[in-house]
Structure formats: C-alpha cells, structure tokens
GUPAPA-986175 format. One record per residue (C-alpha): residue number from 1; residue in one letter; z, x, y. Coordinates in steps of 0.5 Angstrom, whole numbers, plus 500, padded with zeros to 3 digits. Example, Ala and Ser with C-alpha at 12.3 -4.5 7.8 and 13.67 -1.06 7.14 Angstrom:
// GUPAPA-986175
<1 A <516 525 491>>
<2 S <514 527 498>>
***
This chain:
// GUPAPA-986175
<1 M <573 500 644>>
<2 T <566 501 641>>
<3 A <567 508 642>>
<4 Q <573 508 638>>
<5 K <570 504 632>>
<6 N <564 510 632>>
<7 K <570 515 632>>
<8 I <573 512 626>>
<9 W <566 511 622>>
<10 V <565 518 623>>
<11 W <571 520 621>>
<12 I <571 516 615>>
<13 G <564 519 613>>
<14 S <566 526 614>>
<15 I <572 525 609>>
<16 L <567 522 604>>
<17 G <562 528 605>>
<18 I <567 533 604>>
<19 L <570 529 598>>
<20 I <562 529 595>>
<21 L <561 536 597>>
<22 I <568 538 593>>
<23 L <566 533 587>>
<24 A <559 537 587>>
<25 F <562 544 587>>
<26 G <567 542 582>>
<27 A <561 539 578>>
<28 M <557 545 578>>
<29 F <563 549 577>>
<30 L <565 545 571>>
<31 S <558 545 568>>
<32 A <557 552 569>>
<33 R <564 553 565>>
<34 W <563 548 560>>
<35 K <555 550 558>>
<36 P <557 556 554>>
<37 I <563 552 551>>
<38 L <559 546 549>>
<39 T <553 551 547>>
<40 E <558 554 542>>
<41 K <561 547 540>>
<42 I <554 544 539>>
<43 K <552 550 534>>
<44 A <558 551 531>>
<45 G <559 543 530>>
<46 V <552 542 527>>
<47 Y <553 548 522>>
<48 N <560 547 520>>
<49 G <559 539 519>>
<50 S <552 540 515>>
<51 H <556 545 510>>
<52 H <552 551 513>>
<53 L <545 547 511>>
<54 Y <543 547 518>>
<55 R <542 551 524>>
<56 I <541 548 531>>
<57 D <538 552 537>>
<58 F <536 551 544>>
<59 K <533 555 550>>
<60 S <538 552 555>>
<61 I <543 546 556>>
<62 N <543 542 563>>
<63 L <550 538 564>>
<64 N <552 533 569>>
<65 V <559 532 569>>
<66 I <558 526 574>>
<67 T <553 522 571>>
<68 G <555 524 564>>
<69 S <548 527 562>>
<70 M <546 532 558>>
<71 A <539 535 556>>
<72 L <537 540 551>>
<73 R <531 544 552>>
<74 D <526 547 547>>
<75 V <530 545 541>>
<76 T <529 547 533>>
<77 L <533 544 527>>
<78 T <532 549 521>>
<79 P <535 548 514>>
<80 D <537 554 510>>
<81 T <534 554 504>>
<82 A <538 559 500>>
<83 V <544 554 502>>
<84 F <540 548 500>>
<85 D <539 552 493>>
<86 S <546 553 492>>
<87 L <548 546 494>>
<88 K <543 544 489>>
<89 K <546 548 483>>
<90 K <553 545 485>>
<91 Q <550 538 485>>
<92 L <552 537 492>>
<93 A <545 537 496>>
<94 P <542 531 499>>
<95 A <536 529 497>>
<96 H <532 530 504>>
<97 I <532 536 508>>
<98 F <529 536 516>>
<99 E <526 541 520>>
<100 L <525 538 527>>
<101 K <522 541 534>>
<102 L <522 538 541>>
<103 K <521 540 548>>
<104 K <527 536 551>>
<105 L <533 532 548>>
<106 Q <536 527 553>>
<107 I <543 525 552>>
<108 S <545 519 557>>
<109 R <552 517 560>>
<110 V <557 521 556>>
<111 G <564 520 557>>
<112 I <566 527 558>>
<113 L <573 525 560>>
<114 T <574 520 554>>
<115 A <572 526 549>>
<116 Y <576 531 552>>
<117 F <583 527 553>>
<118 K <582 521 548>>
<119 K <578 525 543>>
<120 R <573 519 542>>
<121 I <566 521 543>>
<122 E <562 515 547>>
<123 V <555 516 548>>
<124 N <550 511 552>>
<125 E <543 514 549>>
<126 I <540 520 546>>
<127 L <533 520 547>>
<128 L <528 525 543>>
<129 Q <521 525 546>>
<130 K <515 527 542>>
<131 P <518 531 536>>
<132 S <515 534 531>>
<133 I <519 532 524>>
<134 N <518 535 517>>
<135 M <522 531 512>>
<136 Y <522 534 505>>
<137 F <524 530 499>>
<138 N <527 533 493>>
<139 K <530 530 486>>
<140 V <537 532 486>>
<141 T <543 530 482>>
<142 K <550 529 484>>
<143 K <556 531 480>>
<144 T <559 524 477>>
<145 D <567 527 478>>
<146 S <565 530 484>>
<147 I <562 525 488>>
<148 K <569 521 490>>
<149 D <572 528 492>>
<150 E <567 530 497>>
<151 K <569 529 504>>
<152 S <566 523 508>>
<153 L <562 525 514>>
<154 Y <569 522 518>>
<155 E <574 526 514>>
<156 Q <570 532 516>>
<157 L <570 530 524>>
<158 S <577 527 524>>
<159 K <580 534 526>>
<160 N <577 534 532>>
<161 F <575 527 534>>
<162 E <578 520 532>>
<163 S <571 516 533>>
<164 V <564 517 535>>
<165 H <560 511 538>>
<166 I <552 512 540>>
<167 K <549 505 543>>
<168 S <542 508 542>>
<169 I <538 513 539>>
<170 K <531 513 540>>
<171 I <525 517 537>>
<172 V <519 516 541>>
<173 D <512 518 539>>
<174 A <514 523 533>>
<175 D <509 527 529>>
<176 F <512 526 522>>
<177 D <510 529 516>>
<178 Y <514 527 509>>
<179 I <513 532 504>>
<180 N <515 530 496>>
<181 K <517 537 493>>
<182 T <518 533 486>>
<183 T <511 532 483>>
<184 S <507 538 480>>
<185 K <503 539 486>>
<186 K <507 538 492>>
<187 T <504 532 496>>
<188 K <504 531 504>>
<189 N <503 525 508>>
<190 S <503 525 515>>
<191 I <504 520 521>>
<192 K <503 520 528>>
<193 H <506 516 534>>
<194 L <512 514 530>>
<195 D <518 511 534>>
<196 I <525 510 531>>
<197 N <530 506 534>>
<198 V <537 507 531>>
<199 N <542 502 534>>
<200 D <550 502 535>>
<201 F <552 508 531>>
<202 L <559 508 529>>
<203 L <563 513 526>>
<204 D <571 512 525>>
<205 S <576 511 520>>
<206 L <573 504 518>>
<207 S <565 504 519>>
<208 G <564 508 512>>
<209 N <566 502 508>>
<210 D <563 497 513>>
<211 T <557 494 508>>
<212 T <554 491 514>>
<213 R <552 498 516>>
<214 F <546 502 514>>
<215 Y <549 509 514>>
<216 Y <554 508 520>>
<217 T <549 504 524>>
<218 K <548 496 525>>
<219 D <540 497 525>>
<220 V <535 502 524>>
<221 T <528 500 526>>
<222 F <521 504 526>>
<223 Q <514 502 528>>
<224 I <507 506 528>>
<225 A <502 503 532>>
<226 G <495 504 532>>
<227 Y <494 509 526>>
<228 K <487 511 525>>
<229 S <484 516 520>>
<230 V <478 518 516>>
<231 T <480 519 508>>
<232 K <480 525 505>>
<233 D <473 524 501>>
<234 K <470 522 508>>
<235 M <467 516 505>>
<236 Y <472 511 509>>
<237 N <475 509 516>>
<238 M <483 507 515>>
<239 K <486 503 520>>
<240 V <493 500 521>>
<241 D <495 496 527>>
<242 T <502 496 527>>
<243 V <507 498 521>>
<244 K <514 495 523>>
<245 G <521 496 519>>
<246 S <528 494 520>>
<247 T <534 496 516>>
<248 S <538 490 518>>
<249 S <533 484 516>>
<250 K <531 489 510>>
<251 K <524 488 512>>
<252 I <517 492 512>>
<253 T <511 489 515>>
<254 V <504 492 516>>
<255 K <499 488 520>>
<256 G <492 489 521>>
<257 F <490 494 515>>
<258 Q <483 495 514>>
<259 L <479 500 509>>
<260 I <472 500 512>>
<261 P <466 504 508>>
<262 L <462 509 512>>
<263 Y <456 507 508>>
<264 N <452 501 506>>
<265 E <453 499 499>>
<266 L <447 502 496>>
<267 T <447 508 500>>
<268 F <455 509 498>>
<269 A <453 508 491>>
<270 R <448 514 491>>
<271 K <453 519 494>>
<272 Y <455 520 487>>
<273 K <452 522 481>>
<274 I <457 517 477>>
<275 Q <459 509 478>>
<276 K <464 509 483>>
<277 D <467 502 486>>
<278 R <466 501 494>>
<279 Y <472 497 497>>
<280 N <472 494 504>>
<281 L <479 491 505>>
<282 S <482 487 511>>
<283 F <489 485 510>>
<284 D <492 481 516>>
<285 Q <499 482 514>>
<286 V <503 485 508>>
<287 E <510 484 508>>
<288 F <516 486 504>>
<289 N <523 482 504>>
<290 G <529 484 501>>
<291 V <528 492 501>>
<292 D <533 496 498>>
<293 F <533 502 504>>
<294 I <538 506 501>>
<295 G <535 506 494>>
<296 L <528 508 498>>
<297 N <531 513 502>>
<298 T <536 517 496>>
<299 D <532 516 490>>
<300 Q <525 514 492>>
<301 K <526 507 489>>
<302 L <522 501 492>>
<303 Y <526 495 490>>
<304 A <524 488 494>>
<305 K <526 481 493>>
<306 S <519 479 495>>
<307 L <512 482 497>>
<308 K <507 477 501>>
<309 I <500 479 502>>
<310 G <495 475 506>>
<311 P <491 472 509>>
<312 A <486 478 507>>
<313 N <479 479 505>>
<314 V <477 484 499>>
<315 E <470 486 497>>
<316 V <468 490 491>>
<317 F <461 493 490>>
<318 M <459 497 484>>
<319 S <452 500 482>>
<320 R <450 501 475>>
<321 E <444 505 477>>
<322 S <448 511 475>>
<323 P <452 512 469>>
<324 P <459 511 468>>
<325 P <464 517 469>>
<326 P <464 521 462>>
<327 G <470 520 458>>
<328 F <473 515 463>>
<329 D <476 509 460>>
<330 K <477 503 466>>
<331 G <482 501 461>>
<332 Q <487 505 464>>
<333 N <486 501 471>>
<334 Y <489 495 468>>
<335 P <494 492 473>>
<336 H <500 493 468>>
<337 M <497 500 466>>
<338 A <497 502 473>>
<339 L <503 500 475>>
<340 K <506 505 469>>
<341 R <503 511 472>>
<342 L <506 510 479>>
<343 N <510 516 481>>
<344 I <516 512 484>>
<345 P <520 506 480>>
<346 V <518 499 483>>
<347 L <522 492 482>>
<348 I <519 487 486>>
<349 D <522 480 484>>
<350 T <516 476 487>>
<351 V <509 478 489>>
<352 K <506 472 494>>
<353 L <499 472 495>>
<354 K <496 467 500>>
<355 N <489 465 502>>
<356 I <486 471 500>>
<357 D <478 472 499>>
<358 V <475 476 494>>
<359 K <468 478 492>>
<360 Y <465 482 487>>
<361 A <458 485 487>>
<362 E <454 489 483>>
<363 F <447 492 483>>
<364 N <443 491 477>>
<365 P <437 496 476>>
<366 A <434 491 471>>
<367 S <433 486 476>>
<368 K <433 491 483>>
<369 K <438 485 486>>
<370 T <445 485 487>>
<371 G <449 479 484>>
<372 S <456 477 486>>
<373 V <461 472 485>>
<374 N <467 470 490>>
<375 F <474 467 489>>
<376 K <476 463 496>>
<377 A <483 462 498>>
<378 L <486 465 492>>
<379 N <494 463 492>>
<380 G <499 464 487>>
<381 N <505 468 485>>
<382 I <506 474 481>>
<383 F <513 475 478>>
<384 N <517 481 475>>
<385 V <513 486 478>>
<386 T <516 493 475>>
<387 N <516 499 472>>
<388 D <523 501 472>>
<389 S <526 502 465>>
<390 L <533 499 466>>
<391 Q <529 492 469>>
<392 L <524 493 463>>
<393 I <530 492 458>>
<394 K <532 486 461>>
<395 K <525 483 462>>
<396 N <518 486 460>>
<397 H <513 481 462>>
<398 A <510 480 469>>
<399 L <507 473 470>>
<400 A <502 471 474>>
<401 D <500 464 477>>
<402 L <494 464 481>>
<403 N <489 458 484>>
<404 T <483 459 487>>
<405 L <476 456 489>>
<406 L <470 459 485>>
<407 M <464 461 489>>
<408 G <468 456 494>>
<409 T <467 450 491>>
<410 G <471 449 484>>
<411 K <478 449 483>>
<412 L <480 454 478>>
<413 N <487 456 476>>
<414 V <489 462 472>>
<415 N <496 464 468>>
<416 I <496 471 466>>
<417 D <502 474 462>>
<418 F <502 482 462>>
<419 N <506 486 457>>
<420 L <509 491 461>>
<421 T <512 495 455>>
<422 D <506 495 450>>
<423 N <502 501 450>>
<424 N <496 498 448>>
<425 G <496 494 454>>
<426 A <497 487 451>>
<427 F <496 481 455>>
<428 T <495 473 455>>
<429 Y <491 469 459>>
<430 S <489 462 460>>
<431 G <486 457 465>>
<432 S <482 451 467>>
<433 L <476 449 472>>
<434 G <475 443 475>>
<435 K <468 439 477>>
<436 F <463 444 478>>
<437 D <456 445 480>>
<438 M <453 450 475>>
<439 K <447 452 480>>
<440 N <453 455 485>>
<441 L <453 461 479>>
<442 N <446 463 481>>
<443 P <448 469 485>>
<444 L <451 472 479>>
<445 S <447 469 473>>
<446 K <440 471 476>>
<447 A <441 478 478>>
<448 L <446 480 473>>
<449 G <444 475 467>>
<450 L <437 474 468>>
<451 V <438 467 468>>
<452 E <437 462 473>>
<453 I <441 455 473>>
<454 E <436 449 475>>
<455 S <441 444 474>>
<456 G <448 443 470>>
<457 N <455 440 472>>
<458 I <461 442 469>>
<459 Q <467 436 468>>
<460 H <472 441 466>>
<461 I <473 448 462>>
<462 D <480 450 459>>
<463 F <481 457 456>>
<464 K <486 461 453>>
<465 A <486 468 450>>
<466 N <490 474 448>>
<467 G <487 481 450>>
<468 N <489 489 450>>
<469 L <486 495 452>>
<470 R <480 494 447>>
<471 S <478 487 446>>
<472 A <480 479 447>>
<473 A <479 473 443>>
<474 G <481 466 444>>
<475 K <479 459 444>>
<476 I <475 455 450>>
<477 N <473 447 451>>
<478 M <468 446 456>>
<479 L <465 439 458>>
<480 Y <458 438 462>>
<481 T <452 434 463>>
<482 N <445 436 465>>
<483 L <444 443 463>>
<484 K <437 446 464>>
<485 V <436 454 465>>
<486 K <430 459 467>>
<487 L <430 465 463>>
<488 L <427 471 468>>
<489 S <424 478 466>>
<490 D <427 484 469>>
<491 N <424 488 474>>
<492 I <425 495 471>>
<493 D <418 497 472>>
<494 G <417 494 479>>
<495 E <413 488 478>>
<496 G <418 483 481>>
<497 T <423 479 477>>
<498 K <419 472 475>>
<499 K <420 466 470>>
<500 K <419 467 463>>
<501 G <415 460 462>>
<502 V <414 459 455>>
<503 L <421 462 453>>
<504 S <425 458 458>>
<505 F <421 452 455>>
<506 L <423 454 448>>
<507 A <431 455 450>>
<508 N <431 448 454>>
<509 T <428 444 448>>
<510 I <431 448 442>>
<511 L <437 452 444>>
<512 V <440 450 450>>
<513 K <444 443 449>>
<514 D <444 440 455>>
<515 E <451 436 455>>
<516 N <458 436 451>>
<517 P <459 432 448>>
<518 Q <453 429 446>>
<519 K <452 422 445>>
<520 G <456 420 438>>
<521 E <459 426 437>>
<522 T <466 429 438>>
<523 P <466 435 444>>
<524 R <464 442 442>>
<525 T <469 447 442>>
<526 A <468 455 441>>
<527 R <472 461 439>>
<528 M <471 467 443>>
<529 T <471 474 442>>
<530 N <469 480 446>>
<531 T <470 488 445>>
<532 R <470 492 452>>
<533 I <466 498 453>>
<534 N <470 504 457>>
<535 S <466 503 463>>
<536 A <468 495 464>>
<537 S <474 493 468>>
<538 F <480 488 466>>
<539 F <477 483 470>>
<540 N <470 484 466>>
<541 L <474 483 459>>
<542 M <477 477 462>>
<543 W <471 473 464>>
<544 K <466 476 459>>
<545 T <470 473 454>>
<546 V <470 466 457>>
<547 F <462 467 458>>
<548 V <461 469 450>>
<549 G <465 462 449>>
<550 I <461 458 454>>
<551 K <454 461 451>>
<552 D <457 458 444>>
<553 I <458 452 447>>
<554 V <451 451 450>>
<555 G <448 453 444>>
<556 V <445 460 446>>
<557 G <451 464 442>>
<558 I <446 466 437>>
<559 V <442 470 442>>
<560 P <444 477 441>>
<561 E <446 481 447>>
<562 K <443 487 449>>
<563 D <448 493 448>>
<564 P <450 495 455>>
<565 V <451 503 453>>
<566 K <443 503 451>>
<567 Q <441 498 456>>
<568 Q <445 503 461>>
<569 K <441 509 458>>
<570 V <434 505 459>>
<571 I <436 504 466>>
<572 A <438 511 467>>
<573 K <432 514 464>>
<574 K <427 509 469>>
<575 V <431 511 475>>
<576 R <430 518 474>>
<577 E <423 517 473>>
<578 Q <422 513 479>>
<579 K <426 518 483>>
<580 R <421 523 480>>
<581 A <415 519 482>>
<582 D <418 518 489>>
<583 R <419 525 490>>
<584 K <412 527 488>>
<585 A <409 521 492>>
<586 A <413 524 498>>
<587 R <410 531 497>>
<588 K <403 529 496>>
<589 A <404 525 503>>
<590 R <406 531 506>>
<591 R <400 535 504>>
<592 E <395 530 506>>
<593 K <398 530 513>>
<594 N <398 537 514>>
***
C-alpha cells in the first residue's frame, strides 16, 4: 500500500515537473518573442505620446512572463530641443522638460494577460534606483483658443488601452538638477539623495476630472535627508536634516536647517574689505501649509495658506571696522522691498512665527568692544505676504503683529504695517514696552553708545511712527524712575574704555532727568525724527528713531550726535594706522629674531 502511494506521488511530481518545464520554456519563448515587440512599443509609445518631444533608449530589456516583471537597463530619456522650440512657437510646449539617466528601471507584477486581452495596464510598482535627473523650467504661454482642443493624455492612449493603473512609482536616491532658463543668467540648483514616491496613478476616462488627484495621482511625496554643502563663497556650512512634501496634504516641511559660519565673528568680518553681515541660523522647523503644487509646478508661483517658522535661533553680527559697500543702500533690503525683488510670485496668507530667539551684535572700533541686543521668544503673525500683482490690487498692505522679550525680560509688542506697492518703501510701526530694568541694556549701550546705565526702571513705553526709505518720524511716551548714567571715553587710541567722571556728574545733575513724570509735573512726551544713512538697515531706522525720542524725554536730546559718516572715516583712518603699526612691529620683531 505504501509503495503504491509513493508511485502516485512520483507520478504527480513528474507531471508537475513537466508542466513547470513547459511553462518555463513557454515563458522563455514568449519573452524572446515579445522582447522586440515590447522594445518597439515602448519607444514608439514614448515618442508618439509626447508629441515627438522625448525619445527613450535602453541597452536591454528583461521580461519574465510568469512573475509579470520587466527590467530595462542603461535607460536614457532625452528631449528633442528642436521639437520643443517648435511646440513653444505653437504655444503647446510644457513648462518643464526632463533628461533622465539610470542603470536600471524595474517594473514589478505587470498584468500582461490583462493588458493583452482586456486592454488594461495594471502595474504593482515601478522602481528607479539612483537616477540622474535634469529638470528644465521654461516660461511658456498657452493659446487660449487651443487649450480645450488639445487632446488629453487619456485621449492619446485610449486607442490602445482602456486604462493605466500603477500602484506605486518610486524614485530612490536621485541626483536632481533644477535649471531655470527664464532668468537673464541661467540658474542651476542641485539636490542629492532625493526620494520621490508616486502613489496610485490612474489614467482612465474619469481620473482627469477627479479633483482629489494631482496629475492623475492620489499623492506624490518627496524627501531629502541629510543634505550638506558649503556655500559658493566658502564662508558657511549649510545643513538640512530633512525636507518632506506631500501633494495630498499640500504640505512642505523642512527640519533642522542650519547656516553655520566657518569663521568666528571678527575673523569673518576681516575677510572682507567692506562691511558684511555674518549670519548664524538654526531653524528647528519650517512648514508650508496649503501649498498650490500645480501653480508651483506650471508657473513657479509659491502660493500657500500659511508658513510656520520656529522654534529657531537667528544671530547677526556686523563689524564697523570696514567701510560700508560703496554705492550700496541697505534700504533696498527693507523686508517689503526685498519681497518685490523675488524672482517668483509669492502669496502667503499668514506667516506664523513661534519661539524665535534673535540676537544682533556689532563690533565698535571706537570702544573695541562688541555690543549686542537680543529678543527672546519672538512670536506673532504676518498677514498677506505677497508680491503677486493680482493680489496687490485687492490688498496692498502686509500687517505684522509681534511680541517678544527685550533682553529676555521686557515684554515688547510691535505692530508694523508695510505698504507693498509704495516705491518709497512706506511703512508705519507702533509698539509698547512694559516694566524693564534699564541696566539690562548695558551690553548694547556701553559698547555702541559709550554710555553705562547705573540705574533706571521703566514703567511703560509706547510709540508710533511713519517711515520710508529715507527717514522716520513719530511720537513717544516713556514713564521711568531713578535714571543715572556714566559717560565712557572711546578706545580708538588703545587706552581702554573708561569713565568720564566730570562729564558723567554734569550729565546726571544738569542734563539727565532722573524720572518721568517729575513731582508735580505732567508726563513728558517727545516727537522723534531720524534720517537713515545708506549703511543703516530697516530695523536700525526703527530702533534709532525710538532712541532719539528717549533721549529727548530723559533730557539729553540737546546733545548733538556725532556724524556717523565722519565718525566712520575717523575710525577707518585709525584702523589703517593701527594695521600699519602692527606690520611695522612684526617686521622689527623678525629682524631682531634673525
């Protein structure tokens, strides 16, 4: 009985073996027969389906009929520039064209019989490993009377297939170059290690009108991880932990962005012959929400519902050892003036700032010290950030509502109204400061103002001003008690910053009013006016205008300020003399050593 069972199993196994061999040889035969057919169909499909714009080529094609898998090796996709130029003249050209090279394109679980008999293409996955992709952006226009007449992608393929469904398309570890050919000078941006996932691509009679799909897909996600580079000027390291985006969630998220200077503050500044701001930036997260990916892709328009920034740390340093750039006006870098100069249209409904620490430091050669001011935990919103001409017709003001801690202790609220269409950079600003110990300003006032605050307590400040590219003027109220100051000498000649005893005494007893209001008097207010020099920034104009008003209220408004341009020339002369003396001393030391 057992021997008979074994014979049955041997017989069944033999039949199965023969069937497997028949299937294997059949698959080999079909593969060999279909390879040239598929090769021709793929090349013809790409060429004809792209209006003759693209040609695809590959070294070999491997087909497994049983598993429904296919692999193309040494693949290239090349656009025909002559065809593109012809389509552009006819106003039928796409905004983007591509070049692609890769070693292997893997297609898994293709329904070959379904495609052959039912005219439906079903694919589980298409995988592109480590491709090299060049993407060119060209500004093109479409004929308004021909857009509706142009055949859709489905209409072009419906002669051969009823539908195309691909569950997943994966591009892994791509080298991606984005070339903008619309600017006067062609610009190129390169990205390494880019991953893209296309989920649920469906092309049929209904998918073209499905508003939940982005170019026939349910979702396109992308990610860049571990990006590192040195900036073109070799002065910074740039790092990004991750950049992620999704068309279904309409979101782009940047995590761990850092711009790290390669030199310390003064070494960095002395690399240049002119004044140059040094930035040290660290952003934990930057997030765009409600992104219009179609507009971004076709027209290079950045439209988003919101932009969230923070937590973050921003440090800016500048040395006044060197002269400002000749002929350069920092007024062109006012926030709303810089927004005008962006190469792409931008419309962001709300910019949300959360927990941002800001520090501005400046080296003063007159004191040979660095002064600094910081704003801790900056929070707030900026509304209607745009340079889009159509939006500006509807609403041409951006409004900022910000709050922070001055020097980490004083509650400061600032509101700024930017006129986005005024050629003279018009804006208004107002604000208030709560209780504040004025001694906290010594890190700024001692190094940059040559004034040491011995005591002083602010109860309240409120101010309002109108400004533009050249000046600002307004009104300020300031209530305070127990103000005493020391006046300091400069250190240009290397003698060391020291107290001006007699002048400090005279200032405190004659000029400085130690409180506001004084007993029996009404509170003093002041008009404040200030004219900006070309080397001064937007925020310099804001705080210096307020400072002019504060000086008037405390009683030292009659003391004339040194002309900043003349003072810069004196400082620059002293710095040059000091450098010559240092070189002379170094040469003398070398001679004595030899």
